[in-house]
C-alpha positions in Angstrom: -127.3 -168.5 -65.6 -125.0 -168.5 -68.6 -122.0 -167.5 -66.4 -122.8 -170.4 -64.0 -123.0 -172.8 -66.9 -119.6 -171.6 -68.3 -117.9 -171.8 -64.9 -119.3 -175.4 -64.4 -118.2 -176.4 -67.8 -114.7 -175.0 -67.3 -114.5 -176.7 -63.9 -115.4 -180.1 -65.5 -112.8 -179.6 -68.2 -110.2 -178.7 -65.6 -111.0 -181.8 -63.6 -110.8 -184.0 -66.7 -107.4 -182.5 -67.5 -106.1 -183.2 -64.0 -107.3 -186.8 -64.3 -105.4 -187.2 -67.7 -102.3 -185.6 -66.1 -102.5 -188.1 -63.2 -102.6 -190.9 -65.9 -99.4 -189.5 -67.4 -100.9 -187.8 -70.4 -99.6 -184.2 -70.6 -101.9 -182.0 -72.7 -100.0 -180.0 -75.3 -100.1 -176.3 -74.6 -102.0 -175.5 -77.8 -103.9 -172.4 -76.7 -102.4 -169.2 -77.6 -102.2 -165.8 -75.8 -103.7 -163.7 -78.6 -102.7 -160.2 -77.6 -103.4 -157.7 -74.8 -106.3 -155.6 -75.9 -107.0 -152.2 -74.5 -110.5 -151.9 -73.3 -112.4 -148.9 -74.6 -112.2 -146.1 -72.1 -116.0 -145.8 -71.5 -115.7 -144.9 -67.9 -113.0 -143.9 -65.5 -110.9 -146.8 -64.4 -111.4 -148.9 -67.5 -108.8 -151.7 -67.5 -107.0 -153.8 -70.1 -108.1 -157.2 -71.3 -106.4 -160.3 -72.5 -107.9 -162.7 -75.0 -107.0 -166.4 -74.9 -107.7 -168.9 -77.6 -108.7 -172.5 -76.6 -106.6 -175.3 -77.8 -107.9 -178.4 -79.7 -108.7 -180.0 -76.3 -110.8 -177.0 -75.2 -108.4 -175.9 -72.5 -106.9 -172.4 -72.2 -103.2 -172.0 -71.5 -101.3 -168.8 -70.7 -97.7 -167.7 -70.4 -97.7 -166.2 -66.9 -94.9 -164.0 -65.4 -94.5 -164.9 -61.8 -92.3 -162.5 -60.0 -90.7 -161.8 -63.4 -90.2 -165.5 -64.4 -92.2 -167.0 -67.2 -94.2 -170.2 -66.8 -96.9 -171.9 -69.0 -100.1 -172.5 -67.0 -103.5 -173.9 -67.7 -106.5 -171.7 -66.7 -108.6 -173.7 -64.2 -111.7 -172.1 -62.8 -112.3 -175.3 -60.7 -109.0 -174.7 -58.8 -109.6 -172.6 -55.7 -106.0 -171.3 -55.9 -103.1 -171.2 -58.3 -101.3 -174.5 -58.0 -97.7 -175.2 -59.1 -96.0 -178.6 -59.6 -93.0 -178.8 -57.3 -90.9 -179.0 -60.5 -92.4 -175.8 -62.0 -92.0 -174.0 -58.6 -88.3 -174.9 -58.6 -88.0 -173.5 -62.2 -89.3 -170.1 -61.0 -87.2 -170.0 -57.9 -89.5 -171.4 -55.3 -88.0 -174.1 -53.2 -90.0 -176.1 -50.7 -89.1 -179.0 -48.5 -91.0 -181.8 -46.9 -91.9 -179.8 -43.8 -93.6 -177.1 -46.0 -96.4 -179.4 -47.1 -98.6 -178.4 -44.2 -102.1 -178.4 -45.7 -104.3 -181.1 -47.2 -106.4 -180.3 -50.3 -109.3 -182.3 -51.7 -108.8 -182.5 -55.4 -110.7 -184.3 -58.2 -108.2 -187.1 -57.7 -108.3 -187.3 -54.0 -106.5 -185.8 -51.0 -103.0 -184.3 -51.4 -100.7 -182.5 -49.1 -99.7 -179.0 -50.4 -97.2 -176.3 -49.5 -99.0 -172.9 -49.2 -97.0 -170.0 -50.8 -97.7 -166.4 -52.0 -96.6 -165.0 -55.4 -95.8 -161.3 -55.1 -96.7 -160.4 -58.7 -98.6 -162.4 -61.3 -98.8 -160.9 -64.8 -100.8 -162.2 -67.7 -100.3 -159.9 -70.7 -101.3 -156.4 -69.6 -103.0 -157.7 -66.3 -101.1 -157.6 -63.0 -102.3 -159.0 -59.7 -100.2 -158.7 -56.6 -99.9 -161.0 -53.5 -101.6 -164.1 -55.0 -102.2 -167.1 -52.8 -101.0 -170.4 -54.3 -99.8 -173.9 -53.4 -97.1 -176.2 -54.5 -98.1 -179.8 -55.3 -95.6 -182.5 -54.5 -93.3 -183.7 -57.3 -94.9 -186.0 -59.8 -98.5 -185.3 -59.0 -99.3 -182.3 -61.3 -98.1 -182.2 -64.9 -99.2 -178.6 -65.7 -99.4 -175.8 -63.2 -102.8 -174.2 -62.8 -103.9 -170.6 -62.9 -106.8 -170.8 -60.4 -109.4 -168.7 -58.7 -106.9 -167.0 -56.3 -105.8 -165.1 -59.5 -109.0 -165.2 -61.5 -111.3 -164.1 -58.7 -109.3 -160.9 -58.3 -110.0 -159.8 -61.9 -112.8 -157.4 -62.8 -114.2 -160.2 -64.9 -113.4 -163.2 -67.1 -115.7 -164.8 -69.7 -115.8 -167.4 -72.4 -117.5 -166.9 -75.8 -117.0 -169.7 -78.2 -113.3 -170.7 -78.1 -112.1 -167.4 -76.7 -111.6 -166.6 -73.0 -111.3 -162.9 -72.1 -109.7 -161.8 -68.9 -110.2 -158.2 -67.7 -108.0 -156.8 -64.9 
C-alpha cells in the first residue's frame, strides 16, 4: 500500500511539473545525484544503487548518460516512457523530422504527437539499462526531459523515503 501511495504521489508531482512547464515555468534542477552506493552483497547478484535528493519543489532530477551523452532529466513515475524534448534530443544527437511524429500520446495536458525512439544505453550513476524505449516531444512542448517508466520499470526497485529516492539496478 505504501508503494502505491508513493507512486501515486510522484505521478501527481510529475503531472504538476508538466503543467508548470507548459505554462512556461521551468523548474530549477535543484535535486542532486548524491553518489552511487554499493549495495551490500547479501546474495548473489546484488546490484548497485543510486540515491537522489529531492529539490525544494519535491522533484528528483538526475544527470543521465544517454549513449554516452549527458542530459539532465526529471524522474517521472507517471510517464510511461522516457520523454525527450525535441531540443534535448538534438543536444544528444537524435534528429527527428515531421514525418517521425507517428504516435499520439495522452498526457496530463492533452494529446500530443510523439516520435518513438530507442536509446541503446541509459546510465544513471552505476546503473545501466540497455535498449530503452522513449519518445521525442515536439519543440516547445516539454521544458524538461523525463526519465519515465521505460527505464524505471526495468530496475530491480526504486523507492522514496523522506526526501531521498533510491534506484537499484
